[in-house]
Structures are given as structure tokens and as C-alpha cells.
C-alpha positions as CSV (number, residue, x, y, z in Angstrom):
1,M,-2.2,-28.1,-12.3
2,V,-0.4,-25.4,-10.3
3,T,-2.3,-22.1,-9.7
4,V,-0.4,-18.9,-10.1
5,V,-1.7,-15.4,-9.3
6,Q,0.0,-12.5,-11.1
7,K,-0.6,-8.9,-10.3
8,Y,0.3,-6.1,-12.7
9,G,0.5,-2.5,-11.5
10,G,-0.6,0.6,-13.3
11,S,2.8,1.3,-14.9
12,S,2.7,-2.2,-16.4
13,V,-0.5,-1.6,-18.2
14,A,-0.1,2.1,-18.9
15,D,-0.9,1.9,-22.6
16,V,-2.0,-0.6,-25.2
17,D,1.6,-1.6,-26.2
18,K,2.5,-2.4,-22.6
19,L,-0.8,-4.1,-22.0
20,G,0.0,-6.3,-25.0
21,R,3.4,-7.2,-23.6
22,V,1.7,-8.2,-20.3
23,A,-0.7,-10.4,-22.4
24,D,2.3,-12.2,-23.8
25,K,3.7,-12.9,-20.3
26,V,0.3,-14.2,-19.2
27,V,-0.1,-16.4,-22.2
28,A,3.4,-17.8,-21.7
29,A,2.6,-18.7,-18.0
30,R,-0.6,-20.5,-19.1
31,R,1.3,-22.4,-21.9
32,E,3.7,-23.6,-19.2
33,G,0.9,-25.6,-17.8
34,N,-0.2,-23.2,-15.0
35,A,-3.7,-22.2,-14.0
36,V,-3.4,-18.4,-14.2
37,V,-5.3,-15.7,-12.4
38,V,-4.3,-12.1,-13.2
39,V,-5.1,-9.1,-11.1
40,V,-4.7,-5.7,-12.7
41,S,-4.6,-2.1,-11.5
42,A,-5.9,0.9,-13.5
43,M,-3.9,2.0,-16.5
44,G,-1.0,4.4,-15.7
45,K,-2.1,7.4,-13.6
46,T,-5.9,6.8,-14.2
47,T,-6.7,6.5,-10.4
48,D,-5.0,9.8,-9.7
49,Q,-6.7,11.5,-12.7
50,L,-10.1,10.3,-11.6
51,L,-9.4,11.5,-8.0
52,A,-8.4,14.9,-9.3
53,L,-11.5,15.0,-11.5
54,A,-13.7,14.3,-8.4
55,K,-11.9,17.1,-6.5
56,Q,-12.7,19.5,-9.2
57,V,-16.4,18.8,-8.5
58,D,-16.0,18.7,-4.7
59,P,-12.7,19.3,-2.8
60,N,-14.0,16.8,-0.2
61,P,-15.8,14.2,-2.3
62,P,-18.1,11.6,-0.6
63,R,-16.2,8.4,-0.2
64,R,-19.1,6.2,-1.5
65,E,-19.2,8.1,-4.8
66,L,-15.4,8.0,-5.0
67,D,-15.5,4.2,-4.8
68,M,-18.1,4.2,-7.6
69,L,-15.8,6.4,-9.7
70,L,-12.4,5.0,-9.0
71,T,-13.3,1.3,-9.6
72,T,-14.0,2.1,-13.2
73,G,-10.2,2.3,-13.9
74,E,-9.6,-1.3,-13.1
75,R,-12.6,-2.4,-15.2
76,V,-11.0,-0.8,-18.3
77,S,-7.7,-2.6,-17.7
78,M,-9.3,-6.0,-17.0
79,A,-11.5,-5.9,-20.2
80,L,-8.7,-4.8,-22.5
81,L,-6.3,-7.4,-21.1
82,A,-8.9,-10.2,-21.6
83,M,-9.3,-9.0,-25.2
84,A,-5.6,-9.0,-25.8
85,I,-5.2,-12.6,-24.5
86,Q,-8.1,-13.8,-26.6
87,K,-6.5,-12.2,-29.6
88,R,-3.5,-14.4,-28.9
89,G,-5.5,-17.6,-29.1
90,L,-6.3,-18.4,-25.5
91,E,-9.6,-18.1,-23.7
92,A,-9.9,-15.4,-21.0
93,I,-12.6,-13.8,-19.0
94,S,-12.7,-10.7,-16.8
95,F,-14.4,-10.2,-13.5
96,T,-14.9,-7.2,-11.2
97,G,-14.0,-7.6,-7.5
98,S,-17.6,-8.3,-6.6
99,Q,-18.0,-10.9,-9.4
100,S,-14.8,-12.5,-8.0
101,G,-16.4,-13.0,-4.6
102,I,-14.4,-10.5,-2.7
103,I,-16.5,-9.5,0.4
104,T,-15.4,-6.5,2.4
105,N,-16.6,-4.6,5.5
106,D,-18.8,-1.5,5.1
107,R,-16.1,1.1,4.8
108,H,-15.4,3.2,1.7
109,F,-12.0,4.0,0.2
110,D,-10.1,1.8,2.7
111,A,-12.3,-1.3,3.1
112,R,-10.9,-4.6,4.5
113,I,-11.5,-8.0,3.0
114,L,-13.7,-10.2,5.2
115,E,-14.0,-13.2,3.0
116,V,-13.2,-14.4,-0.5
117,R,-15.7,-16.7,-2.3
118,P,-13.9,-17.5,-5.6
119,H,-16.4,-20.0,-7.0
120,R,-16.8,-18.3,-10.3
121,I,-13.0,-18.0,-10.7
122,E,-12.6,-21.7,-9.9
123,D,-15.3,-22.7,-12.4
124,E,-13.6,-20.7,-15.2
125,L,-10.1,-22.1,-14.3
126,A,-11.6,-25.6,-14.6
127,R,-12.7,-24.7,-18.1
128,G,-9.1,-23.9,-19.0
129,R,-9.6,-20.1,-19.1
130,I,-7.3,-17.4,-17.8
131,V,-9.2,-15.2,-15.3
132,I,-8.6,-11.5,-15.2
133,V,-9.7,-9.7,-12.0
134,A,-10.0,-6.0,-11.3
135,G,-7.8,-5.2,-8.4
136,Y,-8.4,-2.7,-5.6
137,Q,-12.1,-3.4,-5.2
138,G,-14.7,-5.6,-3.7
139,M,-18.3,-5.6,-2.5
140,S,-19.5,-5.0,1.1
141,Y,-21.9,-7.3,2.9
142,R,-24.5,-4.6,2.1
143,R,-23.8,-5.0,-1.6
144,E,-22.0,-1.7,-1.9
145,I,-19.0,-1.3,-4.2
146,T,-15.9,-0.7,-2.0
147,T,-12.2,0.0,-2.6
148,L,-9.3,-1.4,-0.6
149,G,-7.1,1.7,-0.2
150,R,-4.1,2.8,-2.2
151,G,-2.1,-0.2,-3.3
152,G,-5.1,-2.4,-2.8
153,S,-4.6,-4.4,-5.9
154,D,-1.7,-6.2,-4.1
155,T,-4.3,-7.1,-1.4
156,T,-6.6,-8.5,-4.0
157,A,-3.9,-10.7,-5.5
158,I,-2.8,-12.1,-2.1
159,A,-6.3,-12.7,-0.9
160,L,-7.1,-14.6,-4.1
161,A,-3.9,-16.6,-3.9
162,A,-4.9,-17.6,-0.4
163,A,-8.5,-18.5,-1.3
164,L,-7.3,-20.5,-4.4
165,D,-4.5,-22.2,-2.5
166,A,-2.1,-20.8,-5.1
167,D,1.5,-21.9,-5.4
168,R,2.7,-18.3,-5.3
169,A,1.8,-14.7,-5.9
170,E,3.8,-12.7,-8.4
171,I,3.7,-8.9,-8.0
172,Y,4.9,-7.1,-11.1
173,S,5.7,-3.4,-11.3
174,D,8.3,-1.0,-12.8
175,V,11.0,-2.1,-10.3
176,D,12.7,-5.4,-9.9
177,G,11.8,-5.9,-6.2
178,V,12.5,-4.2,-3.0
179,Y,15.4,-1.9,-2.2
180,S,17.0,-0.6,1.0
181,A,15.7,2.9,0.0
182,D,14.0,4.5,-2.9
183,P,16.6,4.4,-5.7
184,R,15.4,7.7,-7.0
185,V,16.5,9.3,-3.7
186,V,19.4,7.0,-2.8
187,P,21.1,6.0,-6.1
188,D,23.3,3.3,-4.4
189,A,20.4,1.7,-2.6
190,K,20.8,-2.1,-2.2
191,H,18.6,-4.6,-3.8
192,L,17.1,-6.9,-1.1
193,P,16.6,-10.4,-2.6
194,H,15.0,-11.9,0.5
195,L,12.7,-10.4,3.2
196,D,10.5,-11.9,5.9
197,Y,6.9,-10.9,6.3
198,E,7.5,-8.7,9.4
199,A,10.3,-6.6,7.8
200,M,8.3,-6.1,4.6
201,Q,5.1,-5.2,6.4
202,E,7.0,-2.7,8.6
203,M,8.5,-1.1,5.5
204,A,5.1,-0.9,3.8
205,E,3.4,0.6,6.8
206,V,5.8,3.5,7.0
207,G,5.5,4.4,3.3
208,A,7.5,1.9,1.1
209,K,5.4,1.6,-2.1
210,V,6.5,-1.7,-3.7
211,L,4.1,-3.8,-1.7
212,N,0.9,-3.0,0.3
213,A,1.0,-3.6,4.0
214,T,-2.4,-5.3,4.2
215,A,-1.3,-7.6,1.3
216,V,1.8,-8.7,3.3
217,E,-0.4,-9.3,6.3
218,F,-2.6,-11.6,4.2
219,A,0.4,-13.4,2.8
220,K,1.8,-14.0,6.3
221,K,-1.5,-15.5,7.6
222,A,-1.8,-17.8,4.5
223,K,1.9,-18.5,4.2
224,I,1.9,-17.4,0.5
225,A,5.3,-16.5,-0.9
226,I,5.4,-13.1,-2.7
227,H,7.7,-12.7,-5.6
228,A,8.1,-8.9,-6.4
229,R,9.4,-8.5,-10.0
230,S,9.9,-6.1,-12.8
231,T,7.3,-6.5,-15.6
232,F,9.7,-5.8,-18.5
233,E,13.2,-6.4,-17.1
234,P,13.3,-10.0,-15.9
235,G,16.2,-11.1,-13.7
236,R,16.3,-10.1,-10.1
237,E,13.4,-10.3,-7.7
238,T,12.6,-10.0,-4.0
239,V,11.0,-13.0,-2.4
240,V,9.0,-12.3,0.7
241,R,8.3,-15.4,2.9
242,E,8.6,-16.7,6.4
243,G,12.0,-17.1,7.9
244,T,14.1,-15.3,5.2
245,D,15.3,-12.3,7.3
246,H,19.0,-11.8,7.1
247,G,19.2,-8.7,9.2
248,A,18.2,-6.4,6.3
249,R,17.8,-2.8,7.0
250,S,16.1,-0.1,5.0
251,V,15.3,3.6,5.1
252,V,11.8,4.7,4.0
253,G,10.6,8.3,3.5
254,Q,7.0,9.3,3.5
255,R,5.7,12.7,2.5
256,G,2.4,14.4,3.3
257,V,2.5,13.6,7.1
258,V,0.5,15.6,9.6
259,L,1.5,15.6,13.3
260,I,-1.5,15.9,15.7
261,E,-0.8,17.0,19.3
262,T,-3.5,17.1,22.0
263,R,-3.5,18.3,25.6
264,G,-5.8,16.8,28.1
265,E,-7.8,13.6,28.0
266,P,-11.0,15.1,26.6
267,A,-9.0,16.5,23.6
268,L,-7.3,13.1,23.0
269,S,-10.6,11.3,23.3
270,R,-12.4,13.6,20.9
271,A,-9.6,13.6,18.3
272,S,-9.4,9.8,18.4
273,S,-13.2,9.5,17.9
274,I,-13.3,12.0,15.0
275,L,-10.4,10.2,13.2
276,A,-12.0,6.8,13.8
277,E,-15.4,8.0,12.6
278,S,-13.7,9.5,9.5
279,S,-11.8,6.3,8.8
280,V,-8.5,8.1,9.1
281,P,-5.6,5.7,9.9
282,T,-3.2,6.9,12.6
283,R,0.3,5.8,13.4
284,D,2.8,6.2,16.3
285,V,0.3,7.3,19.0
286,E,2.2,8.4,22.1
287,A,0.8,9.7,25.4
288,R,2.5,11.1,28.5
289,P,1.5,13.0,31.6
290,V,2.8,16.6,31.7
291,E,1.9,18.9,34.6
292,G,-1.1,16.8,35.6
293,K,-2.5,16.7,32.0
294,L,-2.2,13.9,29.4
295,E,-0.3,15.1,26.4
296,A,-0.5,12.9,23.3
297,S,0.7,12.9,19.7
298,M,0.0,10.9,16.6
299,T,0.7,11.1,12.9
300,V,-1.6,10.9,9.8
301,A,-0.6,10.2,6.2
302,T,-2.9,12.6,4.3
303,S,-2.3,10.7,1.0
304,L,-4.5,7.9,2.5
305,T,-7.3,10.3,3.3
306,P,-9.0,11.9,0.3
307,D,-11.3,14.1,2.4
308,W,-8.5,15.3,4.8
309,D,-9.5,19.0,4.5
310,A,-13.0,18.2,5.9
311,V,-11.6,16.1,8.7
312,R,-9.1,18.8,9.6
313,A,-11.8,21.4,9.7
314,R,-13.9,19.2,12.0
315,L,-10.9,18.6,14.3
316,A,-10.3,22.3,14.6
317,T,-13.9,23.2,15.2
318,E,-14.7,20.5,17.8
319,I,-11.4,20.5,19.7
320,G,-10.0,24.0,19.3
321,E,-7.2,25.0,21.7
322,G,-6.8,21.5,23.0
323,M,-5.2,20.5,19.8
324,R,-2.4,21.6,17.4
325,L,-1.9,20.4,13.9
326,H,1.5,20.6,12.2
327,A,1.4,20.1,8.4
328,G,4.1,20.1,5.7
329,L,5.9,17.3,7.4
330,A,7.4,14.0,6.4
331,A,8.5,10.8,8.2
332,A,12.0,9.2,7.8
333,S,12.0,5.6,9.1
334,V,14.8,3.2,9.6
335,V,13.5,-0.4,9.6
336,G,15.7,-3.0,11.3
337,L,17.4,-0.6,13.7
338,D,17.7,-1.4,17.4
339,T,16.7,1.2,19.9
340,G,20.3,1.6,21.0
341,S,21.0,3.7,17.9
342,V,18.2,6.2,18.5
343,G,20.6,8.9,19.8
344,E,22.9,8.6,16.9
345,A,20.0,8.8,14.4
346,V,18.7,12.0,16.1
347,A,22.2,13.5,16.0
348,I,22.4,12.8,12.3
349,A,19.1,14.6,11.7
350,R,20.3,17.6,13.9
351,G,23.6,17.7,12.0
352,L,21.6,18.4,8.8
353,G,19.5,21.0,10.5
354,A,16.5,18.7,10.5
355,E,15.3,19.0,14.1
356,P,12.9,16.1,14.7
357,R,9.3,17.1,15.7
358,S,8.7,13.6,17.0
359,V,10.8,10.5,17.5
360,V,9.3,7.1,17.9
361,A,11.3,3.9,18.5
362,S,9.1,0.8,18.2
363,G,10.5,-2.7,18.1
364,S,13.0,-2.7,15.2
365,R,11.9,0.6,13.7
366,L,12.8,4.2,14.3
367,S,10.8,7.0,12.8
368,M,11.5,10.8,12.9
369,I,9.1,13.5,11.8
370,V,10.8,16.4,10.1
371,D,10.0,19.2,7.7
372,E,9.2,17.8,4.3
373,A,11.9,19.8,2.5
374,Q,14.5,18.0,4.7
375,L,13.3,14.5,4.0
376,D,15.5,13.4,1.0
377,A,18.8,14.6,2.6
378,L,17.9,12.8,5.9
379,V,17.0,9.6,4.1
380,R,20.4,9.6,2.3
381,A,22.3,10.3,5.5
382,L,20.5,7.6,7.5
383,H,21.1,5.1,4.7
384,D,24.8,6.0,4.5
385,R,25.1,5.4,8.2
386,F,22.9,2.4,9.0
387,V,22.5,0.3,5.8
388,R,25.5,-1.9,5.0
């Protein structure tokens, strides 16, 4: 029997009606003769609502308690979907991340999976049941409930697919795959039917939201094909697998970016330590000697850091004049662009009055940091020029 792992995002299970339609799809997959494991996100905007509720209590909520709170959203989805499937005449059982054997490191809010022990899932599949798993969550080796970062349900699905030696992983959302830009920003964005792991991971790391970067990394290691599809509008899809790159380019915009600049090695060392201790992911770290001192810059996506205000205050207090923080920024990235086009891309930005605060060309990706208000116009201009 072929094992298939399906993942449904929050928009796919946003209400009882949609959840019932998902149940119909899952039942159909099982009746086709597949062993089916389903990973679900929290319903609709539940995670955002829970996070907002926590911030009403404490603007910088402790991450451990956030994990305890936020994981309740997926538990609601998994139980309701199991009920809906059973009502349709098939056996189903729901498991939390910890019950599914997902073991993580000891970080909260952005834990990484260390190991998957899917014994209970395998037992239930052998009994002919459909298994529903709460995405986004696991259990640390200290038996603490942890979450896998925003978009972590994708990671749950791919990690389970690898552990179960599944035939494929199907990632369902409200879009029919991956596009060359966000269609809400660039109406004529091109649908990308095929991508290799490297291109998809690069897109995800700079802010593309269709797939999670860590999930793509898992898929690459396990050689699991990812099929990104629309839940309710079947037809097109994007297949992510090895060796399918056809020179695709894309433009990705990411809001809520902070640029950190340090002057002197002590300031850089202290800033790096604080960010690491606070589990704040950084990107595009650059360092250069200027007048005998090491000047450095790096970017932080504040949407990935629920307690950013507290981290920012600590940086300001402990580093002081050796550091500058620039908020209200965004990153515009062109993935699949060779470094020979950097000058032209910068000229496009300047032509729009969007003077880049930072420019990083790394491998086949160019990123420019600009004021957030200028992001959409710059994404459209870069797409018009570089995506064919």
C-alpha cells in the first residue's frame, strides 16, 4: 500500500464547511487504496489570534508559555477532522506532535526536529485507519511541548513523509502552487510548475510563504517530492523535486525587516551573542574593515520573533553607540539572478526613489533592503525586468 502524507493549511480548514470538504478529499484518497496521514494547521487565523491574545497579557510573552498556548490551535483542527472522517464511514484517529513521535531540540517557538519515531502512526495505519496529526509542534528531549516556527506544519508533513518512507507529500493551501511573485502584488505573476529544492528553499528563506524553508530542507535530504496544490481548485500544481530547475526566476518581498549595523568587533560579537541567546534568526551578515574598525550589518525578520521588543531593548542597553537599528524596512529579493545584474537591479530601485539601505548578492540571489512603503512597487519593477 502506498503511503501519502497530506498537509492542509489554516485557510483549508478555516470553518466547519471547509473542514468537511477536506474530509471528503482525505476519504477519497483512502478509498483509492492509499495509506493516508494528514497534517493540519490551526483553523483560519487561530494562531494569529492566540498570539495577539498573549500579547494583551504580556507584550513580550515567554516563549515556553507561547508554545503551550499556540499548540492548542492544531489540536482543535485534528480532532474535528478525525470526527468528520469518522462520520463519513472510515476510521480515523488524531495525534498531537508528541504522540506522533516528533522529537525536537530544546528551543521554544522555533524548535528543530531531531528525530521522528512514528511507531504509533505505523500501528494505526496497519489497522487501516487514517491518521490525523497536529502540525507545527513536537516534544523536546526534555519532554517540553515545542513549536517549529511559522509555517512549521509543512515541516511536520515532510518529516513524517521521510520517516514513513511515503511516496509523496501533498501540501494544500489556498493557492495552486508557487508563482514567480505574490499574485496579489504582481497580477501577471507566472505559475511555476516545476522547481528544484535549492530554488524553492532560497525563495522560502527570503519570505515566500507557500512552503516552509525547513520543510524543503527535509525534503531534499530525504528525496521526497513535494506537490503544492490548491485545496478547493484542483488542476495546476507545483512539484518540487531534485533536478527540475529550468532556470526559473522569482521575486519575493518580505515586510517587517530590521537592519542591524555594528561598528567594532566587540559590538558585533555582543550583538551576535544576544541574537543567538534569544533564538533570533539573522540573514545576510556582512562585515568589512572601515578605518581600522570592523563594520558589520545583518537583517532580522521580526515576524519570526514574537518577543522582538524585548530583544531590541536588550541590544540597545548592552551595546549602545556601537550599534544602529533601522526598522520599518522590507527586503526585495530576486531568486535565480546572476551577480552580473546587480547594478541594473540597484538602478531600478533608485529609479523608483527606493534607495537601497543594503544590497547582498549571494549565489543566485540578490536582496535589497528598502523602506517598507516602497516594497510593492519595487517587486513589480524587478519582476517586469527579470522574470520572463
